[in-house]
C-alpha positions as CSV (number, residue, x, y, z in Angstrom):
1,M,179.4,103.3,96.7
2,H,181.8,104.5,94.0
3,A,180.8,108.2,94.3
4,A,181.8,107.7,98.2
5,V,185.1,106.3,97.4
6,A,186.0,108.9,94.9
7,A,184.9,111.6,97.4
8,I,187.2,110.0,100.1
9,V,190.2,110.1,97.8
10,L,189.4,113.5,96.6
11,I,189.4,114.8,100.4
12,A,192.6,113.0,100.8
13,G,194.1,114.8,97.7
14,F,192.9,118.1,99.0
15,A,194.4,117.2,102.4
16,V,197.8,116.4,100.7
17,T,197.6,119.6,98.9
18,V,197.1,121.6,102.3
19,V,200.1,120.0,104.3
20,W,202.6,119.4,100.8
21,E,203.6,122.6,98.9
22,P,204.6,121.0,95.8
23,A,201.0,119.4,95.3
24,R,199.4,122.6,95.5
25,P,198.7,123.0,92.0
26,L,197.2,119.6,91.7
27,R,193.9,121.7,93.7
28,K,192.6,123.0,90.2
29,L,192.7,119.1,89.0
30,L,191.0,117.8,92.0
31,V,188.4,120.7,91.8
32,V,187.5,119.3,88.4
33,F,187.2,115.8,89.3
34,A,185.1,116.8,92.2
35,V,182.7,118.2,89.9
36,L,182.8,114.9,87.7
37,V,181.9,112.9,90.7
38,A,179.4,115.1,91.9
39,A,177.3,115.4,88.4
40,Q,177.7,111.3,88.1
41,W,176.5,110.9,91.7
42,L,173.4,113.6,90.5
43,V,172.7,111.6,87.4
44,Y,172.9,108.1,88.9
45,T,170.8,108.8,91.8
46,K,168.5,111.7,91.3
47,I,168.0,112.1,87.6
48,D,167.6,108.3,87.0
49,E,164.7,108.3,89.2
50,L,162.4,111.2,87.5
51,P,159.5,109.5,85.8
52,V,160.3,111.1,82.3
53,V,163.7,109.6,82.5
54,A,161.9,105.8,83.5
55,G,159.5,106.6,80.5
56,W,162.3,106.9,78.1
57,L,164.4,104.1,79.3
58,R,161.2,101.8,79.0
59,D,160.2,102.8,75.6
60,R,162.0,100.8,73.2
61,S,160.6,102.1,69.8
62,G,163.2,105.1,70.2
63,G,160.3,107.6,69.2
64,S,158.3,109.8,71.4
65,A,155.8,108.1,73.7
66,A,153.2,110.5,72.8
67,R,152.3,109.3,69.1
């Protein structure tokens, strides 16, 4: 949900940079924010579901599960 809201805000920001000339220099910053939002979405929705990550989260010993 948070990533969707951030994506909507970014799309609106890009639309403003297309229409309003003084806002055009903000495009580079909006691209950085878009990459950060995409990375957050990837980590919280895809990488978090990987079995190896789930194993690390279950192992409270702080060491390797193979010992």
